[in-house]
RODOKOL-287334 format. One record per residue: chain; x, y, z of N, C-alpha, C in turn. Coordinates in steps of 0.001 Angstrom, whole numbers, padded with zeros to 6 digits, m for minus. Layout:
# RODOKOL-287334
(pt "A"; (X; Y; Z); (X; Y; Z); (X; Y; Z)),
...
# end
This chain:
# RODOKOL-287334
(pt "A"; (127495; 048464; 118783); (126984; 049484; 117902); (127978; 050645; 117889)),
(pt "A"; (128344; 051094; 116727); (129308; 052190; 116594); (128652; 053509; 116955)),
(pt "A"; (129458; 054382; 117580); (128953; 055696; 117937); (129257; 056669; 116825)),
(pt "A"; (128365; 057596; 116641); (128574; 058601; 115607); (129503; 059684; 116112)),
(pt "A"; (130018; 060512; 115186); (130850; 061642; 115569); (130089; 062604; 116464)),
(pt "A"; (128782; 062748; 116223); (127970; 063632; 117049); (127970; 063148; 118490)),
(pt "A"; (127851; 061823; 118705); (127887; 061268; 120053); (129223; 061548; 120713)),
(pt "A"; (130315; 061414; 119973); (131639; 061676; 120511); (131778; 063132; 120911)),
(pt "A"; (131210; 064040; 120116); (131264; 065458; 120443); (130518; 065735; 121739)),
(pt "A"; (129361; 065119; 121904); (128611; 065303; 123139); (129419; 064797; 124324)),
(pt "A"; (130088; 063677; 124166); (130929; 063143; 125232); (132044; 064129; 125561)),
(pt "A"; (132677; 064699; 124552); (133765; 065653; 124758); (133288; 066880; 125503)),
(pt "A"; (132116; 067366; 125133); (131558; 068550; 125786); (131197; 068229; 127232)),
(pt "A"; (130617; 067067; 127465); (130241; 066676; 128825); (131478; 066544; 129711)),
(pt "A"; (132497; 065878; 129214); (133736; 065713; 129987); (134379; 067067; 130224)),
(pt "A"; (134412; 067904; 129201); (135021; 069235; 129320); (134348; 070033; 130432)),
(pt "A"; (133025; 070045; 130431); (132284; 070813; 131440); (132500; 070240; 132831)),
(pt "A"; (132458; 068931; 132961); (132652; 068309; 134276); (134031; 068619; 134846)),
(pt "A"; (135057; 068473; 134014); (136425; 068725; 134476); (136594; 070198; 134829)),
(pt "A"; (136113; 071079; 133969); (136261; 072512; 134238); (135495; 072919; 135502)),
(pt "A"; (134273; 072466; 135643); (133484; 072805; 136830); (134152; 072284; 138104)),
(pt "A"; (134673; 071057; 138049); (135338; 070484; 139223); (136626; 071229; 139540)),
(pt "A"; (137348; 071656; 138515); (138589; 072417; 138734); (138275; 073753; 139398)),
(pt "A"; (137262; 074438; 138899); (136874; 075736; 139463); (136391; 075557; 140907)),
(pt "A"; (135593; 074530; 141168); (135111; 074257; 142519); (136263; 073920; 143468)),
(pt "A"; (137341; 073406; 142906); (138527; 073060; 143695); (139459; 074255; 143888)),
(pt "A"; (139082; 075401; 143305); (139898; 076621; 143383); (141314; 076406; 142854)),
(pt "A"; (141400; 075700; 141721); (142693; 075439; 141092); (142718; 076032; 139688)),
(pt "A"; (143897; 076467; 139275); (144091; 076898; 137889); (144413; 075668; 137050)),
(pt "A"; (144354; 075832; 135748); (144751; 074737; 134860); (146213; 074368; 135108)),
(pt "A"; (147052; 075365; 135336); (148475; 075122; 135587); (148672; 074310; 136866)),
(pt "A"; (147909; 074621; 137910); (148016; 073878; 139159); (147566; 072426; 138979)),
(pt "A"; (146485; 072229; 138239); (146018; 070860; 137972); (147099; 070093; 137218)),
(pt "A"; (147718; 070739; 136251); (148793; 070107; 135497); (149945; 069713; 136415)),
(pt "A"; (150373; 070642; 137248); (151486; 070365; 138164); (151157; 069247; 139142)),
(pt "A"; (149967; 069287; 139716); (149571; 068301; 140724); (149305; 066916; 140134)),
(pt "A"; (148782; 066884; 138919); (148389; 065607; 138302); (149493; 064980; 137455)),
(pt "A"; (150433; 065816; 136998); (151463; 065313; 136093); (151001; 065224; 134646)),
(pt "A"; (149805; 065715; 134382); (149259; 065723; 133024); (149686; 067039; 132366)),
(pt "A"; (150187; 066987; 131125); (150634; 068212; 130471); (149541; 069286; 130425)),
(pt "A"; (149963; 070540; 130594); (149027; 071668; 130567); (148211; 071670; 129281)),
(pt "A"; (148850; 071395; 128174); (148133; 071382; 126885); (146963; 070388; 126914)),
(pt "A"; (147167; 069239; 127536); (146097; 068242; 127637); (144959; 068767; 128495)),
(pt "A"; (145288; 069456; 129593); (144252; 070040; 130456); (143440; 071066; 129663)),
(pt "A"; (144144; 071946; 128955); (143478; 072994; 128171); (142587; 072370; 127098)),
(pt "A"; (143101; 071389; 126376); (142320; 070742; 125316); (141138; 069965; 125891)),
(pt "A"; (141301; 069383; 127062); (140204; 068663; 127710); (139083; 069624; 128054)),
(pt "A"; (139432; 070735; 128715); (138409; 071687; 129136); (137747; 072413; 127977)),
(pt "A"; (138437; 072531; 126875); (137859; 073218; 125720); (136954; 072296; 124904)),
(pt "A"; (137028; 070998; 125164); (136255; 070029; 124392); (136931; 069615; 123102)),
(pt "A"; (138155; 070118; 122863); (138879; 069782; 121634); (139490; 068386; 121687)),
(pt "A"; (139736; 067887; 122882); (140314; 066556; 123019); (139202; 065541; 122816)),
(pt "A"; (139324; 064714; 121805); (138244; 063791; 121448); (138442; 062390; 122017)),
(pt "A"; (139667; 062048; 122346); (139950; 060735; 122930); (140627; 060951; 124270)),
(pt "A"; (140093; 060313; 125265); (140598; 060501; 126618); (141378; 059280; 127073)),
(pt "A"; (142498; 059537; 127673); (143276; 058494; 128313); (142683; 058282; 129703)),
(pt "A"; (142378; 057055; 130039); (141831; 056763; 131360); (142804; 057191; 132448)),
(pt "A"; (144082; 056962; 132215); (145073; 057348; 133229); (145110; 058864; 133408)),
(pt "A"; (144978; 059629; 132320); (144932; 061089; 132448); (143659; 061537; 133163)),
(pt "A"; (142529; 060926; 132819); (141266; 061277; 133467); (141359; 061035; 134973)),
(pt "A"; (141914; 059892; 135352); (142052; 059566; 136774); (143031; 060525; 137443)),
(pt "A"; (144158; 060808; 136786); (145149; 061719; 137356); (144565; 063112; 137554)),
(pt "A"; (143851; 063615; 136549); (143249; 064948; 136639); (142184; 064969; 137728)),
(pt "A"; (141262; 064034; 137662); (140144; 064061; 138607); (140588; 063758; 140036)),
(pt "A"; (141693; 063072; 140209); (142180; 062757; 141554); (142641; 063992; 142317)),
(pt "A"; (143055; 065025; 141608); (143502; 066245; 142286); (142363; 067252; 142458)),
(pt "A"; (141207; 066944; 141912); (140059; 067839; 142009); (139213; 067503; 143230)),
(pt "A"; (138367; 068419; 143588); (137546; 068307; 144791); (136708; 067025; 144832)),
(pt "A"; (136202; 066597; 143689); (135239; 065510; 143676); (135843; 064129; 143453)),
(pt "A"; (136981; 064023; 142833); (137614; 062739; 142573); (136999; 061995; 141407)),
(pt "A"; (137685; 060949; 140944); (137247; 060242; 139739); (135888; 059562; 139857)),
(pt "A"; (135583; 058978; 141019); (134321; 058252; 141155); (133127; 059180; 140966)),
(pt "A"; (133180; 060343; 141576); (132076; 061304; 141470); (131955; 061825; 140046)),
(pt "A"; (133087; 062143; 139426); (133033; 062659; 138053); (132479; 061614; 137092)),
(pt "A"; (132839; 060364; 137284); (132307; 059298; 136424); (130798; 059174; 136618)),
(pt "A"; (130327; 059232; 137864); (128882; 059172; 138123); (128157; 060353; 137481)),
(pt "A"; (128752; 061541; 137573); (128140; 062724; 136960); (128097; 062598; 135437)),
(pt "A"; (129159; 062055; 134857); (129187; 061853; 133408); (128107; 060854; 132993)),
(pt "A"; (127932; 059785; 133758); (126884; 058806; 133463); (125503; 059456; 133505)),
(pt "A"; (125255; 060274; 134522); (123965; 060969; 134623); (123721; 061854; 133415)),
(pt "A"; (124764; 062606; 133031); (124641; 063496; 131884); (124325; 062716; 130610)),
(pt "A"; (125033; 061618; 130388); (124832; 060820; 129184); (123448; 060156; 129176)),
(pt "A"; (122951; 059770; 130344); (121613; 059172; 130409); (120541; 060203; 130061)),
(pt "A"; (120752; 061456; 130458); (119805; 062517; 130102); (119764; 062737; 128613)),
(pt "A"; (120914; 062559; 127931); (121009; 062780; 126493); (120389; 061638; 125697)),
(pt "A"; (120281; 060452; 126330); (119774; 059270; 125610); (118286; 059335; 125400)),
# end
């Protein structure tokens, strides 16, 4: 079943909030996350703002790996958020 643009926007907002909250909890700036993860700063900024609509799995893993919670926890949190929206 195809997802609507509205569903994609909700996904973008959920990912943006999770990444930003985890970055803040990790006491890191966007620049530090970029340096540590190897992901361009622009991608970090666009991810946290919700403007990035398509996520690279490798970027998600790289970003979340340098954060306090890691990729497994962030994926579980995203699943919980999406289940609440369903």
